C-alpha positions as CSV (number, residue, x, y, z in Angstrom):
1,M,-38.3,73.4,24.4
2,L,-40.1,70.8,22.2
3,K,-37.1,70.7,19.8
4,F,-34.8,70.0,22.8
5,V,-36.8,67.2,24.0
6,L,-37.0,65.6,20.3
7,M,-33.3,66.0,20.1
8,K,-32.6,64.1,23.4
9,K,-34.9,61.3,22.1
10,R,-33.0,61.1,18.9
11,L,-29.8,61.2,20.6
12,F,-30.9,58.3,22.8
13,I,-32.4,56.3,20.0
14,F,-29.8,56.6,17.4
15,I,-26.6,57.0,19.4
16,L,-26.8,55.6,22.9
17,I,-28.9,52.4,22.4
18,P,-26.7,51.3,19.5
19,A,-23.5,52.2,21.4
20,F,-24.8,50.1,24.3
21,I,-25.7,47.2,22.0
22,C,-22.1,47.3,20.6
23,L,-20.6,47.3,24.1
24,V,-22.7,44.5,25.3
25,F,-22.7,42.2,22.2
26,G,-19.7,43.4,20.2
27,C,-17.1,42.8,22.7
28,K,-17.6,39.2,23.0
29,K,-14.9,37.0,21.4
30,N,-15.6,35.2,18.0
31,K,-15.1,31.4,18.5
32,K,-13.8,31.2,15.2
33,D,-11.1,33.7,16.0
34,D,-10.2,31.6,18.8
35,L,-9.7,28.6,16.6
36,N,-7.7,30.5,14.0
37,N,-5.4,32.0,16.8
38,L,-5.0,28.7,18.7
39,D,-2.1,27.8,20.8
40,C,-1.7,24.1,19.9
41,S,1.4,23.5,22.3
42,K,-0.9,22.2,24.9
43,I,-3.6,20.4,22.9
44,N,-3.2,16.8,22.1
45,S,-4.3,16.1,18.5
46,S,-2.9,12.8,17.2
47,Y,-4.9,11.2,14.4
48,S,-5.3,7.8,15.9
49,S,-6.2,8.8,19.5
50,D,-8.0,12.0,19.1
51,I,-9.2,12.9,15.4
52,K,-10.2,9.3,14.2
53,P,-12.7,8.9,17.1
54,I,-14.2,12.4,16.6
55,I,-14.7,11.6,12.9
56,A,-16.0,8.0,13.6
57,A,-18.7,9.5,16.1
58,N,-19.8,12.4,14.1
59,C,-19.1,11.8,10.4
60,V,-19.0,7.9,9.8
61,S,-21.5,6.8,12.3
62,S,-24.3,8.9,10.6
63,G,-23.6,7.3,7.3
64,C,-22.6,10.4,5.5
65,H,-18.8,9.6,5.1
66,N,-18.6,5.7,5.5
67,A,-16.9,3.4,3.2
68,G,-18.0,3.9,-0.4
69,S,-19.9,7.1,0.2
70,A,-20.1,9.6,-2.7
71,N,-19.5,12.3,0.1
72,G,-16.1,10.9,0.7
73,D,-14.9,8.0,2.8
74,L,-13.6,9.2,6.1
75,T,-13.2,5.8,7.7
76,T,-9.5,5.8,6.7
77,Y,-6.6,8.1,7.3
78,T,-6.2,8.5,3.4
79,G,-9.8,9.6,3.0
80,L,-9.6,12.2,5.8
81,K,-6.2,13.3,4.5
82,A,-7.6,14.0,1.2
83,K,-10.2,16.4,2.8
84,A,-7.5,18.0,5.0
85,D,-5.3,18.6,1.9
86,N,-7.8,20.1,-0.2
87,G,-9.1,22.4,2.6
88,S,-12.7,21.2,2.9
89,L,-12.1,19.8,6.3
90,D,-11.0,23.1,7.7
91,N,-13.5,25.0,5.6
92,R,-16.7,23.0,6.4
93,V,-15.9,22.0,10.0
94,I,-13.9,24.9,11.4
95,Q,-14.6,27.9,9.5
96,Q,-18.3,27.5,8.1
97,Q,-19.1,25.0,11.1
98,T,-21.7,23.6,8.6
99,M,-20.4,19.9,9.3
100,P,-21.7,17.8,10.7
101,P,-25.1,18.6,9.7
102,S,-26.5,17.5,13.1
103,G,-24.8,20.5,14.7
104,K,-21.4,21.8,15.2
105,L,-18.8,20.0,17.0
106,A,-17.9,20.7,20.6
107,I,-15.2,23.5,21.0
108,D,-12.6,20.9,22.3
109,D,-13.1,18.7,19.3
110,L,-12.9,21.8,17.1
111,K,-9.5,22.7,18.7
112,K,-8.1,19.1,18.4
113,I,-9.1,19.1,14.6
114,K,-7.6,22.5,14.1
115,C,-4.4,21.7,15.8
116,W,-4.2,18.4,13.9
117,L,-4.6,20.3,10.6
118,N,-2.0,23.0,11.7
119,S,0.6,20.2,12.4
120,G,0.3,18.9,8.9
121,S,-2.6,16.4,9.3
122,Q,0.0,13.5,10.2
123,N,-0.9,9.9,10.5
124,N,0.2,9.6,14.1
């Protein structure tokens, strides 16, 4: 009888609890997956009206990426395009979400940047 009780406890501890945790927490969608599988057909993402203001508010105003910065000048299209072309913009802002250091951007801003990158990072 004692063996049976111990087996039930082990079953509960080692199988049922992890299964419950996986069901509750494992089924949530990963936001990065949402960004990588994004339908950009309904998202406005032009450089001048959407991307430039996001970069100005979050990257340039902090002093990290202003004119003459060793971290890269993102005050101009040319400076941002260089980061887009070498993959660092996507990597740091979208994939790793380590930029800006003050905290990751709002999901709508991330979507705009991802769609802008997906469309070729045009100066539009």
